[in-house]
C-alpha positions as CSV (number, residue, x, y, z in Angstrom):
1,Q,-0.5,-28.7,15.6
2,W,-2.2,-25.1,15.5
3,I,-0.5,-21.6,14.6
4,E,-1.7,-18.4,15.9
5,Q,-3.5,-16.6,12.7
6,R,-1.5,-13.2,13.6
7,R,1.9,-15.6,13.1
8,L,0.6,-16.3,9.9
9,S,-0.2,-14.9,6.3
10,L,-2.2,-16.0,3.6
11,V,-2.3,-15.2,-0.1
12,Y,-5.1,-16.5,-2.1
13,P,-4.9,-16.0,-5.6
14,N,-7.8,-14.7,-7.7
15,P,-7.3,-14.5,-11.7
16,E,-11.1,-12.6,-11.5
17,P,-9.9,-9.0,-11.2
18,P,-11.8,-6.3,-9.1
19,Y,-15.1,-4.4,-10.5
20,G,-13.9,-1.9,-12.7
21,V,-10.6,-3.1,-13.6
22,E,-10.9,-4.2,-16.9
23,N,-7.1,-4.8,-18.3
24,G,-6.1,-7.6,-16.0
25,R,-3.6,-6.0,-14.4
26,W,-3.6,-4.4,-10.7
27,I,-2.1,-5.1,-7.3
28,E,-4.2,-6.4,-4.8
29,I,-3.9,-5.2,-0.8
30,N,-5.4,-7.8,1.6
31,L,-5.6,-5.9,4.9
32,F,-6.5,-8.8,6.9
33,E,-3.9,-11.2,6.0
34,Q,-1.6,-8.1,6.0
35,T,-0.2,-9.4,1.8
36,I,0.4,-7.9,-1.9
37,A,-0.6,-10.1,-4.8
38,V,0.4,-8.3,-8.2
39,Y,-1.3,-9.6,-11.4
40,N,-0.3,-9.3,-14.5
41,D,-2.7,-11.2,-17.7
42,H,-4.7,-12.0,-14.7
43,K,-2.0,-14.2,-13.6
44,M,-0.7,-13.8,-10.0
45,V,3.2,-13.1,-10.9
46,Y,4.4,-11.4,-7.1
47,A,3.2,-11.9,-3.9
48,S,4.7,-10.6,-0.2
49,L,4.1,-9.5,3.0
50,V,3.5,-5.8,4.1
51,T,2.5,-3.0,6.5
52,T,-0.5,-0.7,6.3
53,G,-2.1,1.6,8.6
54,S,-3.1,1.0,12.0
55,A,-6.1,1.2,13.6
56,E,-5.8,5.2,14.2
57,F,-4.1,6.0,10.5
58,F,-6.1,3.4,9.0
59,T,-5.2,2.0,5.1
60,R,-8.2,2.7,3.3
61,P,-10.2,0.0,1.6
62,G,-10.8,0.6,-2.5
63,L,-10.1,0.8,-5.9
64,F,-7.7,3.6,-6.7
65,Q,-5.2,3.9,-9.6
66,I,-1.5,5.0,-8.7
67,W,-1.2,8.6,-10.1
68,I,2.6,9.4,-9.4
69,K,5.7,7.7,-9.1
70,L,8.6,8.9,-7.2
71,A,12.2,7.1,-6.9
72,T,13.0,8.8,-3.5
73,T,11.0,11.2,-2.0
74,S,10.7,12.5,1.9
75,M,7.6,12.3,4.0
76,R,6.2,13.7,6.9
77,G,2.8,13.7,8.9
78,G,1.0,12.6,12.0
79,D,-0.9,14.4,14.9
80,E,0.8,16.1,17.4
81,G,2.5,13.7,19.3
82,D,3.0,11.2,16.6
83,E,4.9,13.4,14.0
84,Y,7.4,11.8,11.6
85,W,9.5,13.2,9.3
86,L,11.3,10.5,7.1
87,E,13.7,11.1,4.4
88,D,14.9,9.5,1.2
89,V,11.8,7.0,0.9
90,L,12.3,5.1,-2.3
91,W,10.4,3.6,-4.4
92,T,7.2,5.6,-4.0
93,M,3.9,5.0,-5.5
94,Y,0.7,7.3,-4.5
95,F,-2.4,5.8,-5.1
96,D,-4.9,7.3,-2.5
97,D,-4.3,11.0,-1.9
98,A,-1.4,10.7,0.5
99,R,-1.2,6.9,0.9
100,G,1.3,5.4,-0.9
101,L,3.4,1.9,-2.0
102,H,6.8,2.5,-0.9
103,A,10.1,0.5,0.7
104,E,10.7,0.9,4.2
105,Y,13.7,1.6,6.0
106,W,12.4,2.3,10.2
107,H,10.9,-0.9,10.9
108,D,11.0,-4.6,10.4
109,H,7.5,-6.1,11.3
110,L,6.1,-6.7,8.2
111,G,3.0,-8.8,8.3
112,Y,1.6,-6.2,10.9
113,R,-0.2,-3.1,10.9
114,S,1.3,0.0,12.0
115,S,2.1,2.6,9.5
116,H,0.1,6.1,9.3
117,G,-2.2,4.5,6.3
118,C,0.8,3.8,3.9
119,V,1.8,0.0,2.4
120,N,5.1,-0.4,3.7
121,L,7.1,-3.1,1.5
122,A,10.7,-4.8,2.1
123,F,13.5,-2.9,-0.2
124,A,13.3,-5.9,-2.8
125,D,9.4,-5.9,-3.0
126,A,9.3,-1.7,-3.3
127,D,11.8,-2.2,-5.7
128,W,10.5,-4.9,-8.0
129,L,7.3,-3.4,-7.7
130,F,8.1,0.3,-8.3
131,E,9.8,-1.5,-12.5
132,W,6.5,-3.5,-12.5
133,A,4.3,-0.9,-12.2
134,D,3.0,2.5,-14.5
135,V,1.1,5.4,-13.6
136,G,-2.8,4.4,-14.0
137,D,-2.2,1.1,-12.5
138,W,-4.7,-0.2,-10.4
139,V,-4.3,-0.7,-6.4
140,Y,-7.5,-2.8,-4.9
141,V,-7.2,-2.8,-1.2
142,W,-9.7,-4.7,0.6
143,D,-10.3,-6.6,3.7
144,P,-12.2,-9.8,3.8
145,S,-12.9,-9.3,7.7
146,G,-15.1,-6.0,7.2
147,L,-13.7,-4.5,10.2
148,T,-11.8,-1.1,8.3
149,P,-14.0,1.5,8.0
150,V,-14.7,2.9,4.8
151,E,-16.1,6.4,5.6
152,P,-14.4,9.1,3.5
153,Y,-14.5,11.5,6.7
154,L,-12.4,9.9,8.4
155,F,-9.6,11.2,6.5
156,T,-9.7,15.1,6.7
157,H,-6.4,14.7,8.2
158,L,-4.2,13.7,5.6
159,I,-2.9,15.8,3.4
160,P,-1.8,15.0,-0.4
161,P,2.2,15.4,-0.6
162,P,2.9,18.5,-3.1
163,M,3.3,17.7,-6.8
164,P,6.8,17.0,-7.8
165,R,8.9,19.0,-9.6
166,A,10.2,18.0,-13.5
167,F,13.3,16.1,-12.4
168,D,11.4,14.1,-9.9
169,T,9.8,11.9,-12.1
């Protein structure tokens, strides 16, 4: 029996790190499959479903590093008519300016694109990842379908979050 692709997500383990990662430790986001795979010492140690950016607010492919970790934070953004304000977003790790990995409590459709560019995770997955990851760890975002734009000029509406106070880290 056949299953529609939109109802199925696969993780393809790949122990070879992306170009530029030399320590064998990285987080891989597959935009087509809507999955996350976490690698340590060239071995996949965790995998799950995610929700990434919608067509309008897509998650940019590339190789990034986690630049800050926040146990809890508030988020706001969007364009006129599509604004959002979220309080107490748990286990946030920013990796591409204002895009981050974090827990989500405002929807229940992991495995489908619908965020404003961030990578949304279930609570248990976000907690695990937050404990595992360090500032400076690599995040590799890719789209094997090649349909996600990569041009930086398309991201001018995003503003990085303010730098945290010392007690936020």
